[in-house]
C-alpha positions, -999 to 999 in steps of 0.1 A, spaced: 276 -271 -133 241 -291 -118 241 -322 -111 219 -345 -132 187 -351 -116 159 -377 -125 121 -366 -112 97 -391 -109 64 -404 -94 47 -433 -87 10 -435 -80 -9 -470 -66 -4 -493 -94 -34 -510 -105 -36 -550 -100 -15 -568 -126 -2 -603 -134 25 -616 -110 46 -622 -138 53 -581 -139 54 -579 -105 80 -548 -101 75 -515 -126 104 -491 -119 92 -455 -131 110 -430 -148 130 -442 -173 122 -418 -200 132 -392 -177 169 -409 -175 174 -414 -210 166 -375 -213 190 -366 -193 217 -386 -212 229 -406 -186 254 -432 -200 264 -463 -184 302 -465 -180 327 -487 -158 362 -481 -153 367 -518 -137 397 -508 -119 406 -487 -89 437 -468 -83 450 -438 -105 432 -426 -137 447 -401 -161 431 -386 -193 459 -373 -212 454 -342 -233 474 -317 -249 464 -294 -224 474 -313 -193 463 -344 -173 432 -349 -157 438 -371 -124 417 -387 -100 439 -402 -71 419 -429 -51 421 -418 -16 435 -448 8 408 -448 33 383 -476 36 347 -457 29 312 -463 40 288 -464 9 258 -451 20 233 -432 47 197 -430 48 170 -411 66 135 -415 70 108 -388 86 71 -395 95 46 -366 105 64 -336 97 51 -310 70 84 -301 60 97 -337 58 115 -331 26 133 -298 36 142 -319 69 155 -349 49 177 -324 27 189 -311 60 200 -347 75 214 -361 45 238 -326 47 248 -340 80 255 -376 67 274 -363 34 306 -376 50 287 -415 42 285 -412 5 293 -381 -19 285 -395 -53 247 -393 -52 219 -385 -33 178 -387 -34 147 -379 -16 113 -396 -16 81 -379 -6 45 -390 -5 18 -366 -12 -19 -374 -17 -10 -410 -18 16 -403 -46 54 -412 -41 76 -383 -58 112 -388 -62 141 -366 -72 175 -382 -71 207 -369 -88 247 -375 -92 269 -352 -66 268 -335 -30 232 -329 -16 237 -292 -22 242 -302 -58 214 -324 -66 187 -301 -45 175 -265 -44 146 -247 -33 128 -251 -64 136 -291 -62 126 -293 -31 91 -273 -35 83 -303 -59 87 -328 -28 56 -316 -7 42 -337 23 48 -349 56 66 -383 49 97 -387 36 131 -410 29 164 -400 16 199 -414 8 236 -406 2 259 -428 -14 295 -435 -23 302 -448 -55 328 -476 -54 340 -480 -91 335 -454 -121 313 -425 -127 278 -428 -105 250 -436 -130 214 -417 -119 195 -449 -125 211 -462 -97 211 -436 -72 185 -444 -46 159 -441 -29 144 -465 -54 107 -460 -61 88 -491 -75 50 -499 -80 40 -534 -74 6 -556 -74 -12 -536 -42 7 -502 -39 39 -483 -43 70 -483 -23 104 -465 -20 132 -480 -5 169 -465 8 194 -491 18 227 -490 36 248 -522 39 253 -552 12 240 -584 8 262 -614 12 236 -637 -8 223 -612 -36 237 -634 -68 214 -661 -53 185 -643 -49 186 -622 -81 192 -659 -99 163 -669 -83 140 -643 -89 151 -638 -126 147 -678 -130 107 -674 -119 104 -641 -144 117 -611 -121 130 -582 -147 160 -560 -131 165 -524 -140 196 -518 -120 226 -540 -106 219 -527 -70 214 -557 -43 187 -532 -31 165 -540 -59 166 -577 -49 148 -564 -19 121 -546 -37 113 -575 -59 113 -600 -28 83 -576 -15 66 -578 -47 66 -614 -53 57 -623 -14 24 -645 -12 16 -622 21 -11 -597 17 -2 -571 45 26 -548 34 46 -554 68 43 -591 64 59 -587 29 88 -567 42 93 -592 70 89 -621 44 117 -607 24 139 -596 48 140 -632 64 158 -644 29 185 -617 32 218 -627 44 243 -601 55 241 -559 62 212 -540 59 198 -510 75 165 -499 57 140 -475 53 109 -479 35 81 -456 25 45 -466 14 13 -441 9 9 -443 43 37 -456 65 75 -455 71 91 -488 80 130 -490 92 146 -523 93 178 -535 108 195 -567 99 197 -596 128 236 -587 132 232 -551 132 263 -544 110 254 -509 104 240 -481 127 201 -469 123 189 -448 152 155 -432 159 147 -399 170 118 -375 174 113 -337 169 92 -317 195 59 -320 169 61 -359 177 75 -363 141 94 -398 140 129 -394 123 151 -425 115 191 -418 106 223 -438 102 239 -414 127 227 -391 156 248 -360 141 215 -359 114 190 -357 144 209 -331 162 208 -310 129 169 -310 127 166 -310 164 153 -343 168 160 -359 201 177 -391 201 156 -421 217 171 -452 211 187 -473 181 166 -497 162 177 -528 177 192 -557 154 165 -578 137 138 -552 146 110 -539 123 98 -504 134 66 -494 116 51 -455 118 16 -447 106 -14 -430 120 -14 -456 149 19 -446 160 52 -464 161 49 -505 161 79 -527 169 81 -562 153 111 -588 153 121 -597 121 138 -630 135 156 -643 167 187 -625 163 221 -640 172 249 -620 189 251 -589 172 281 -580 151 281 -540 149 310 -524 126 341 -513 146 350 -492 120 321 -468 126 339 -460 153 376 -461 141 368 -437 110 335 -438 95 310 -422 119 314 -383 129 330 -381 162 299 -355 174 276 -388 165 265 -416 192 269 -451 175 258 -485 187 254 -465 221 288 -450 225 302 -417 217 324 -421 188 346 -392 204 353 -407 234 363 -440 217 389 -423 192 401 -403 225 406 -433 241 422 -454 212 447 -424 214 455 -426 250 462 -467 244 483 -460 217 505 -434 240 503 -460 271 516 -492 250 535 -475 222 555 -446 233 577 -423 216 600 -397 227 587 -367 207 582 -329 209 547 -326 192 518 -344 184 500 -340 149 469 -355 134 463 -365 96 431 -348 93 403 -352 97 395 -388 111 429 -387 131 423 -358 149 406 -368 180 430 -400 189 458 -375 182 441 -354 212 439 -383 231 475 -396 227 488 -358 233 470 -358 267 483 -388 279 518 -383 266 519 -346 282 531 -337 249 514 -308 228 491 -311 203 493 -290 171 482 -285 136 512 -300 116 489 -307 86 464 -286 70 437 -302 49 421 -283 20 383 -292 19 380 -274 -16 400 -299 -39 375 -317 -61 379 -356 -73 391 -342 -109 422 -319 -110 447 -306 -136 487 -314 -131 515 -295 -149 535 -308 -173 565 -312 -154 548 -338 -129 548 -331 -92 557 -357 -67 532 -369 -47 508 -343 -61 475 -358 -51 483 -358 -11 502 -325 -15 467 -309 -29 448 -324 0 475 -319 27 498 -291 37 529 -290 60 532 -262 88 567 -261 88 567 -238 120 555 -268 139 576 -294 120 610 -282 117 637 -300 135 613 -315 159 604 -351 169 570 -357 150 542 -383 163 515 -382 137 483 -403 145 462 -413 118 431 -439 118 443 -467 96 467 -478 67 452 -495 39 475 -502 9 503 -482 25 507 -459 -1 492 -426 12 513 -431 46 543 -434 31 537 -401 10 526 -383 44 558 -393 57 578 -381 32 558 -350 31 566 -344 68 604 -349 63 605 -325 37 590 -301 58 619 -303 82 607 -330 107 635 -346 124 621 -380 132 584 -392 120 567 -416 144 536 -431 128 508 -442 153 476 -460 140 445 -457 158 433 -491 147 444 -527 150 460 -539 113 436 -545 85 441 -581 70 406 -587 54 381 -574 27 347 -563 41 315 -578 25 288 -560 46 285 -528 30 322 -510 28 345 -504 1 377 -523 7 406 -534 -19 414 -571 -21 430 -588 7 461 -589 -16 467 -551 -18 459 -549 21 496 -541 33 490 -558 68 481 -589 51 515 -592 33 539 -573 53 546 -576 93 550 -544 111 583 -536 107 582 -542 69 555 -517 69 571 -493 88 604 -499 66 580 -493 34 563 -461 44 600 -450 55 587 -436 93 615 -439 125 587 -460 142 554 -475 134 528 -486 159 493 -501 156 464 -498 178 466 -537 198 436 -558 186 435 -569 225 436 -536 240 407 -525 215 387 -556 229 397 -548 264 385 -512 261 350 -523 246 345 -543 277 312 -565 279 303 -547 244 333 -563 228 317 -594 215 289 -573 200 313 -559 174 325 -573 142 363 -574 138 367 -592 103 386 -570 90 411 -572 115 410 -614 121 394 -625 88 366 -643 104 334 -634 88 302 -634 112 284 -640 79 300 -660 51 295 -650 19 275 -678 8 284 -672 -26 323 -678 -16 333 -647 -34 364 -627 -25 378 -593 -40 408 -597 -65 434 -572 -68 422 -539 -84 386 -546 -83 358 -533 -63 325 -540 -47 299 -537 -72 271 -512 -55 251 -510 -85 264 -479 -100 279 -490 -131 283 -517 -156 256 -547 -162 250 -578 -143 280 -599 -165 305 -570 -152 298 -581 -115 307 -615 -123 340 -602 -140 347 -582 -109 351 -613 -84 369 -646 -83 361 -678 -68 373 -686 -35 377 -716 -13 366 -719 18 399 -716 34 406 -681 17 376 -670 36 394 -670 70 430 -653 68 456 -660 93 469 -632 117 503 -644 122 522 -613 104 498 -588 113 498 -586 148 526 -583 179 524 -546 175 
């Protein structure tokens, strides 16, 4: 079934009063495709019962990156290159994709729900001519994706048109939105990205670049953003540099921005450098200009990019992701050894760390779990319930590797612990004599407010249990996490430049609205529900709740 898409265009807007500062295009198109807002409101397992069976959506127990962005300037095949780059970033978001191009001073956009290959085909890309483009992939944190909230957004304002694609999360979104609404702004979505557009539209500065700087100086939190106008491509990264954003160049001189270097590799763009924290890069007919957004503090780059989010072939924050994960495995083998016959990984994210563990321990690495890459989000379960059905669909144990063996299994993280317990049970049912779980990250005790989908702190098993209690819960013969101090030692002089809030509970940018996630709720990414539903998904916190103790989570 072809993904629902919206095809819109936005030409240079005529001057209008400030009270009508921002106009979203394409509402009639969205209504015609019949996209209806919906919201489940809870995470976990959703079952729809019918006479013929059960449709079940199980929540994968992984932290999930919510977005990937791309920007291209100066290539006649910008939309096709953008399409390929988004393919390379598909791991950062699978629920929606979109591309905006500029042709004859008109911003044209196609967005849709689903994978990049679901949204775009040859005929769609033919409708996106031009040498200037931005693109976006996103992950939906709750319920079903709504087309009107899939980025990039295109809007008209007093002096022209602008498209925007954003990766991150603004911690002062609610305050900014309230202030804008009090001033007469009307919002079309529940996405914090729309706030950025309104701030640009209402800025008193005339040049577009100064409008961007003026808007971004009001933002707090994580944002790596690409903008497109009739003649410019602009890339901006927040002063802390939470989320990655890199710049490259193709042999024909075209400039490319992307969330990861793997996107540059696919379209044969040479990596030049990162967009620096707090930097605004402007690309137009005059070349590339760099502006300083503001004096930036110590960078606080997301450590989970190296643990899980990024592809192993990417270079993120100047470091090879593959090498980081291999070294995580080596540390585990040195500091938490186990008598074993074979080392296996929970694919795919645990593979490189498992290779590092096996090499350091001198034990063979084998594929003890095979991952199915063809399982959709919805499937039919037989009427006689199969235990651990969701995990068994995705992971198949190899009995020839496991039977009678003492097995070390390496995974990137433990979030709630439910999936880990099912994996341990799966391995033992396949004949493993012993199962020793090794986790290539420290225990996760805090929710993320900087653009990552995480459960509430109450749902994070490492925030509620000691390591021994977790081991007993998941049923493994032993359990060890990557020691926090060893992680920082490995990073060396770069260690202070990383954000460890999910491990320590100490937040570089405190959520100004003092909100914390509650059990079963979500980080609203603007894909579902009304503004009221955002408030319904949060509970007020006192300042003591913002910093979470680590006493029961360390000492591995």
